[in-house]
VOGU-3710 file (C-alpha; in Angstrom, 3 decimals, decimal comma):
1> mnqelsmnan> 0,000/0,000/0,000  2,779/2,466/0,847  4,353/1,858/-2,565  0,993/2,527/-4,263  0,484/5,723/-2,302  3,967/6,965/-3,160  3,120/6,788/-6,871  0,991/9,912/-6,449  3,344/11,685/-4,045  6,026/14,259/-4,704
11> lvvaslqkpa> 9,033/12,075/-5,558  11,417/14,431/-3,763  9,369/14,175/-0,555  9,180/10,389/-0,892  12,920/10,069/-1,519  14,078/12,437/1,221  11,482/11,186/3,731  10,811/14,666/5,071  8,187/17,356/4,417  8,956/19,834/1,657
21> seftkadiig> 9,022/22,688/4,172  12,218/21,152/5,626  14,155/20,793/2,359  17,695/22,174/2,427  20,202/22,852/-0,321  22,086/19,715/0,721  18,863/17,725/0,342  18,348/19,018/-3,187  21,934/18,272/-4,209  21,696/14,806/-2,693
31> firqngirmv> 18,444/14,062/-4,513  19,892/15,238/-7,837  23,010/13,097/-7,342  21,150/9,949/-6,231  18,415/10,114/-8,885  20,459/10,948/-11,955  18,841/14,341/-12,473  20,476/15,998/-15,501  18,596/19,302/-15,730  17,310/21,920/-13,279
41> nfmypagdgr> 14,520/24,354/-14,128  13,877/27,641/-12,360  10,223/28,692/-12,725  8,631/31,989/-11,717  5,353/33,834/-12,310  5,532/37,024/-14,363  3,158/39,926/-14,790  0,991/38,013/-17,267  0,235/35,403/-14,605  2,057/32,578/-16,400
51> lktlnfvitn> 5,032/30,565/-15,231  8,318/31,345/-16,974  11,163/28,821/-17,167  14,959/29,002/-17,104  16,808/25,747/-17,947  20,155/24,614/-16,515  22,083/21,534/-17,616  24,021/20,114/-14,667  27,582/19,434/-15,748  29,234/19,304/-12,328
61> eayleailtc> 28,392/19,695/-8,653  30,224/23,009/-8,283  27,964/24,576/-10,894  24,892/23,084/-9,223  26,004/24,539/-5,874  26,469/27,927/-7,528  23,016/28,174/-9,114  21,222/26,865/-6,021  23,046/29,398/-3,840  23,240/32,465/-6,061
71> gervdgsslf> 20,344/31,964/-8,445  20,580/33,753/-11,779  19,965/37,155/-13,405  16,799/37,795/-15,441  15,435/40,759/-17,379  12,732/42,186/-15,134  11,442/44,595/-17,776  10,474/41,615/-19,943  8,604/40,054/-17,029  6,853/43,007/-15,363
81> sfieagssdl> 5,448/46,183/-16,913  6,362/48,292/-13,870  10,120/47,664/-14,293  11,969/49,974/-16,679  14,564/48,682/-19,128  17,226/51,039/-17,728  17,253/49,221/-14,357  15,736/45,887/-15,196  18,133/43,264/-13,831  16,644/41,033/-11,154
91> yviprfctaf> 17,817/37,901/-9,397  15,734/34,722/-9,233  16,543/32,472/-6,265  15,036/28,964/-6,034  12,832/28,005/-3,098  13,879/24,468/-2,210  10,504/23,652/-0,621  8,866/23,809/-4,075  11,097/21,189/-5,746  9,437/18,568/-7,932
101> vdpfaeistl> 10,432/16,233/-10,754  9,066/17,534/-14,063  6,493/14,928/-15,203  6,764/16,044/-18,850  10,527/16,304/-19,368  12,200/13,665/-21,551  15,505/14,470/-19,830  15,280/13,914/-16,048  14,604/17,397/-14,678  14,070/18,906/-11,232
111> smlcsffnkd> 12,002/22,098/-11,175  11,691/24,730/-8,446  9,726/27,941/-8,093  11,779/31,070/-7,477  11,574/34,355/-5,600  12,628/37,691/-7,112  15,317/39,906/-5,574  16,458/43,394/-6,584  19,994/44,648/-7,276  20,621/45,107/-3,551
121> geplesapey> 19,762/41,502/-2,771  16,448/42,419/-1,154  13,080/40,830/-1,980  11,406/42,658/-4,863  8,610/44,606/-3,146  6,268/44,425/-6,125  6,778/40,729/-6,889  3,412/38,919/-6,612  4,864/36,079/-4,529  6,485/38,485/-2,045
131> tlrkacraft> 3,298/40,553/-1,854  1,422/37,451/-0,724  4,101/36,675/1,835  3,773/40,179/3,276  -0,017/39,902/3,330  0,104/36,617/5,261  2,653/38,027/7,701  0,482/41,100/8,360  -2,586/38,892/8,836  -0,786/36,840/11,486
141> dvtgmefqam> 0,652/39,928/13,193  -2,823/41,474/13,549  -4,892/38,359/14,332  -2,453/35,851/15,808  -3,722/33,279/13,292  -2,479/31,681/10,067  -4,366/32,492/6,866  -5,021/29,342/4,869  -6,681/28,930/1,504  -7,533/26,511/-1,256
151> geleyyvvap> -8,833/26,978/-4,775  -11,458/25,390/-6,991  -9,784/25,369/-10,392  -12,378/25,313/-13,192  -11,449/24,947/-16,854  -12,856/23,861/-20,206  -11,341/21,100/-22,322  -11,906/21,606/-26,065  -11,632/18,806/-28,636  -13,305/17,674/-31,891
161> dtgmyeatdq> -16,862/16,448/-31,357  -17,261/12,729/-32,175  -21,036/12,886/-31,805  -21,017/9,876/-29,480  -22,805/9,814/-26,106  -23,603/13,503/-26,189  -23,860/15,023/-22,734  -26,906/17,057/-21,730  -26,281/20,739/-22,400  -25,418/22,604/-19,179
171> rgyhesgpya> -26,031/19,463/-17,114  -22,503/18,093/-16,848  -22,175/18,383/-13,044  -20,381/15,251/-11,729  -21,184/13,396/-14,977  -19,545/10,004/-15,552  -18,154/8,576/-18,766  -18,956/8,076/-21,551  -21,135/11,207/-21,373  -18,218/13,056/-19,778
181> kfnefrtqcm> -15,384/12,723/-22,297  -12,378/14,003/-20,343  -12,539/12,250/-16,973  -9,380/10,280/-17,751  -7,585/13,452/-18,791  -8,600/15,111/-15,514  -7,470/12,191/-13,361  -4,104/12,093/-15,139  -3,765/15,826/-14,466  -4,556/15,175/-10,808
191> ayiaqtggqi> -1,888/12,466/-10,584  0,734/14,788/-12,093  -0,305/17,691/-9,858  0,038/15,428/-6,818  3,522/14,457/-7,995  4,473/18,146/-8,028  3,343/18,461/-4,402  -0,235/19,641/-4,900  -2,640/18,695/-2,108  -5,809/17,731/-3,995
201> kyghsevgnf> -9,240/17,283/-2,447  -11,043/15,890/-5,494  -11,870/16,389/-9,160  -15,076/16,143/-11,191  -16,835/17,281/-14,337  -18,689/20,593/-13,989  -21,960/22,048/-15,261  -20,690/23,523/-18,524  -20,991/21,234/-21,528  -21,796/22,276/-25,077
211> tldgcvyeqn> -20,778/21,956/-28,723  -19,683/24,821/-30,948  -18,255/24,817/-34,493  -17,621/21,069/-34,487  -15,927/20,986/-31,091  -17,103/19,751/-27,712  -16,476/22,049/-24,755  -16,473/20,227/-21,415  -16,017/21,988/-18,101  -14,040/20,284/-15,329
221> eieflpvsae> -12,889/21,189/-11,847  -10,000/20,205/-9,589  -10,352/21,298/-5,980  -7,516/21,502/-3,469  -7,141/21,071/0,280  -6,542/24,067/2,561  -2,871/24,901/3,110  -1,015/28,112/3,880  -2,045/30,782/1,388  1,490/30,929/-0,014
231> qaadqlmiak> 1,435/27,188/-0,708  -2,068/27,482/-2,148  -0,912/30,019/-4,743  2,121/27,909/-5,678  -0,030/24,794/-6,073  -2,620/26,540/-8,259  0,112/28,064/-10,414  1,770/24,696/-11,009  -1,601/22,985/-11,517  -2,521/25,333/-14,371
241> wvirnlgykl> 0,892/24,627/-15,932  0,328/20,861/-15,605  -3,183/20,942/-17,098  -2,074/23,014/-20,075  0,999/20,881/-20,731  -0,880/17,594/-20,599  -3,640/19,055/-22,775  -1,044/20,121/-25,347  0,582/16,686/-25,236  -2,755/14,968/-25,917
251> gynvtfapki> -3,950/17,437/-28,529  -6,617/19,114/-26,367  -7,055/22,842/-26,002  -7,619/23,992/-22,422  -8,893/27,345/-21,234  -9,367/28,889/-17,801  -11,164/31,857/-19,399  -14,056/33,215/-17,328  -16,520/33,119/-20,221  -16,616/31,073/-23,428
261> tvgkagsglh> -19,919/32,037/-24,996  -23,241/33,618/-24,113  -25,694/31,472/-22,162  -23,182/28,826/-21,085  -21,540/28,370/-17,699  -18,422/30,438/-17,168  -15,384/29,247/-15,224  -14,655/30,681/-11,820  -11,797/30,286/-9,403  -13,609/30,068/-6,077
271> ihmrmmkdgq> -11,297/30,514/-3,094  -12,027/28,863/0,249  -10,397/30,265/3,370  -9,945/29,330/6,996  -7,979/30,716/9,941  -5,815/28,429/12,041  -4,288/28,797/15,503  -2,294/26,114/17,292  -3,438/23,598/14,710  -7,136/24,318/15,284
281> nqmlhdgvls> -9,619/25,830/12,867  -11,002/29,116/14,219  -13,993/29,334/11,857  -16,429/27,742/14,312  -17,358/28,326/17,945  -19,738/25,910/19,665  -20,790/24,543/16,312  -21,709/27,863/14,685  -19,760/30,419/12,666  -17,385/32,208/15,042
291> aaarkaiagm> -17,098/35,944/15,636  -13,596/35,736/14,119  -15,032/34,239/10,922  -17,733/36,916/10,734  -15,113/39,652/11,146  -13,115/38,194/8,265  -16,283/38,076/6,160  -17,013/41,710/7,043  -13,597/42,680/5,740  -14,350/40,920/2,462
301> melapsitaf> -17,721/42,685/2,267  -15,989/46,038/2,735  -13,257/45,447/0,153  -15,188/43,246/-2,298  -15,444/45,984/-4,975  -11,659/46,232/-5,237  -10,885/42,508/-4,880  -12,202/42,157/-8,436  -9,122/44,141/-9,523  -7,015/41,109/-8,544
311> gntnptsyfr> -9,473/38,302/-9,302  -11,256/39,463/-12,484  -8,603/40,992/-14,672  -9,837/41,113/-18,273  -13,059/42,265/-19,960  -14,524/38,761/-20,340  -14,540/38,442/-16,535  -17,503/40,784/-16,371  -19,562/38,766/-18,846  -19,487/36,024/-16,196
321> lvphqeaptn> -20,449/38,339/-13,313  -24,024/38,930/-14,427  -27,325/38,567/-12,505  -29,287/35,316/-12,234  -26,234/33,082/-12,631  -24,288/31,222/-9,940  -21,561/33,849/-10,342  -22,206/36,670/-7,850  -23,022/40,299/-8,606  -23,995/41,661/-5,186
331> vcwgdrnrsv> -21,973/42,210/-2,025  -23,517/39,811/0,493  -22,894/36,498/2,181  -24,907/33,536/3,369  -25,046/29,873/4,343  -24,942/27,322/1,517  -26,402/30,006/-0,766  -24,900/30,046/-4,273  -26,381/33,437/-5,166  -24,123/35,254/-2,679
341> lvrvplgwta> -20,584/36,613/-2,990  -19,206/34,840/0,096  -20,729/31,476/0,897  -20,449/29,449/4,086  -20,590/25,899/2,693  -21,707/22,820/4,562  -19,152/22,216/7,293  -20,087/18,878/8,815  -21,507/20,646/11,885  -24,427/18,224/12,288
351> ktdmcalanp> -24,268/16,116/15,449  -25,011/12,827/13,683  -22,386/10,293/12,609  -23,325/9,950/8,953  -20,724/7,245/8,292  -22,282/4,999/10,935  -25,784/5,702/9,610  -24,743/4,824/6,045  -22,720/1,797/7,172  -24,485/-0,076/9,996
361> legqshfdtt> -21,422/-2,237/10,701  -19,368/0,835/11,616  -19,132/2,139/15,154  -19,058/5,818/16,098  -16,087/7,495/14,390  -15,584/10,539/16,675  -13,943/12,319/13,748  -13,054/15,984/14,352  -15,000/17,697/11,581  -14,394/21,236/12,878
371> qkqtvemrsp> -11,244/21,402/10,739  -13,370/21,298/7,581  -15,284/24,571/7,883  -14,278/27,270/5,409  -15,804/30,344/3,804  -15,794/30,721/0,030  -15,224/33,825/-2,101  -17,072/33,215/-5,372  -16,228/36,208/-7,572  -12,664/35,393/-8,815
381> dgsadlyqll> -11,985/33,612/-12,089  -9,114/32,075/-14,055  -7,819/35,462/-15,209  -6,666/36,218/-11,653  -3,086/36,814/-10,665  -3,071/34,039/-8,071  -0,607/35,685/-5,701  -2,226/39,114/-5,860  -5,689/37,604/-5,414  -4,775/35,610/-2,306
391> aglavacrhg> -2,847/38,600/-0,959  -5,930/40,775/-1,514  -8,137/38,280/0,316  -5,656/38,077/3,210  -5,717/41,880/3,425  -9,528/41,916/3,370  -9,841/39,283/6,099  -7,246/41,101/8,216  -9,092/44,378/7,658  -12,195/42,839/9,179
401> femsdaleva> -10,377/42,558/12,514  -9,451/46,244/12,310  -13,009/47,450/11,579  -14,780/48,703/14,712  -18,166/47,800/13,231  -17,181/44,473/11,630  -19,883/42,380/13,296  -22,535/44,954/12,390  -21,366/44,934/8,766  -21,500/41,137/8,768
411> ektyvnvnih> -25,054/41,183/10,112  -26,194/43,828/7,620  -24,822/41,977/4,569  -26,057/38,510/5,559  -28,835/37,016/3,429  -30,610/33,686/3,807  -32,730/33,829/0,639  -32,148/33,690/-3,102  -31,736/37,392/-3,738  -32,628/37,003/-7,424
421> qkenadrlea> -36,160/35,775/-6,759  -38,895/38,349/-7,338  -40,181/38,306/-3,770  -36,716/39,327/-2,501  -36,370/42,385/-4,752  -36,297/44,816/-1,803  -33,442/42,894/-0,190  -31,530/42,877/-3,466  -32,021/46,614/-3,928  -30,367/47,329/-0,571
431> laqlpdscaa> -27,144/45,477/-1,438  -24,058/47,031/-3,010  -23,035/45,672/-6,409  -19,712/44,412/-7,713  -18,014/46,404/-10,498  -19,236/45,637/-14,017  -15,984/46,247/-15,913  -12,220/46,372/-15,563  -12,456/50,165/-15,566  -14,953/50,146/-12,688
441> sadclqrqra> -12,732/47,724/-10,740  -9,808/50,108/-11,244  -11,897/52,949/-9,817  -12,775/50,860/-6,756  -9,150/49,886/-6,192  -8,106/53,522/-6,436  -10,619/54,460/-3,727  -9,639/51,612/-1,396  -5,920/51,304/-2,164  -4,803/52,628/1,235
451> vfeqynvfsp> -6,019/49,447/2,944  -4,018/47,254/0,559  -0,914/49,431/0,907  -1,103/49,359/4,724  1,773/47,471/6,386  3,601/47,806/3,026  1,752/44,741/1,675  0,932/46,015/-1,811  3,514/48,470/-3,068  2,189/51,735/-4,580
461> amidgiitrl> 3,952/50,785/-7,831  2,040/47,497/-7,970  -1,324/49,192/-7,304  -0,548/51,837/-9,941  0,336/49,111/-12,434  -2,862/47,153/-11,789  -5,024/50,270/-12,156  -3,262/51,301/-15,374  -3,669/47,861/-16,902  -7,358/47,599/-15,994
471> rsyddrtlra> -8,125/51,048/-17,387  -6,274/50,258/-20,613  -9,095/47,899/-21,627  -11,466/50,873/-21,933  -14,404/48,527/-21,276  -16,693/50,689/-19,164  -19,673/50,172/-21,541  -18,515/46,961/-23,210  -21,220/44,681/-21,796  -23,938/46,932/-23,163
481> dlegkqdaml> -22,079/47,498/-26,428  -21,822/43,752/-27,175  -25,311/42,736/-26,058  -26,816/40,511/-28,740  -23,627/40,575/-30,830  -22,555/36,936/-30,752  -19,675/37,253/-33,235  -18,154/40,219/-31,414  -18,448/38,350/-28,127  -16,710/35,278/-29,567
491> alvkkyfhcg> -13,904/37,478/-30,923  -13,415/38,920/-27,438  -13,327/35,462/-25,878  -10,779/34,304/-28,463  -8,556/37,278/-27,607  -8,443/36,306/-23,917  -8,819/32,548/-24,364  -5,523/31,753/-22,620  -5,648/34,319/-19,829  -4,044/33,750/-16,465
//
């Protein structure tokens, strides 16, 4: 059994017999030597949200020691728009805890994610990964807790339509084969993601399923387990890289785009969060949502209009955030309610032992289910900069603890009805709305930027860059302009098909 389990584990972890968080340079060198690794890849996220790669062929141990210790120079102006060509040199330094064996490389290759440093050897203030680190540190300093997160990674697989076992349009949720065509592709992705160190909860087919121009479009989802927010961002970043690479290898096109076409389910990137202290989840108190959780929610209610600047970063994002869909449009929260912005999902708080009820031969399990409770932010999508998004959510949750009226805000924005039903129109009218364009998100971020810049989490240069980029789309009236114009909408989707 242990051998079977290790097949889906990070090979470096399995070989070194220690958690990745404890990896040292000596461990990495030892693994490379003992496993015949011939190449090392440095990987790092750039301003376009994609992983970049620098390849090293290992010719001798002295050279390996040098690159692991000193990293390498890169051209920052080619990676980030806020860095000028006249002072563009940056260092990339590998983080040993992220090491994994590349599942796609024909030559045995060890890959690691890197951190950016400036010319003075200091962390680059505006680097997305460092921004998230600062956000998590500030959250802990203010609350005494660790900010943890996990993502629900939705994507469409696109391939020629064979016409066999056609799935029901927009009814693909948890569908099995042969009606779901890409279950095997998804499970192979999951196995590779696990081998890179990703902590996966489960995978399944999603609602979206349709045919267009001779191709089948099938929506899938891979959901992760809660880990530190920094790990969560790394895992999501690598997972998107894995899914795209395996899709390319098999001849499938894959998109994380928020919207494919009118009237069909868009793809979100829902983020679940919890707060931990001394190994215990702080989201519940006596079986109900804790005051700490409600304060964090209040912070997200307050900053929700500007969080879209990090989580919904191109014009197609706002064709997903429309009324009467599962994607949210109003600033509110609720229990198990998919019409709200922040949802409190089922958290196993019932007092019954469901396992024993379903399996009469089982005794009482006494399983601690309090660790499972999270809250879910439902507005982000696949266009998000993962590090900026999680940093923004950490800031928002921290801000809730600094708001004197946080519990009042939480009470005022709580809804326990479907706000889009006619009889709840008055309740809907009283709620604030999310921005409807990149330009509107930029305006919201400009108004609320001081909170994100507090504690030096988001640098002013980063905020300026995000606002400039969002405004450059000039999409303030785009939703209205393209209403009923299917061809123009498809052209827009094609332009941003491989966002994030």
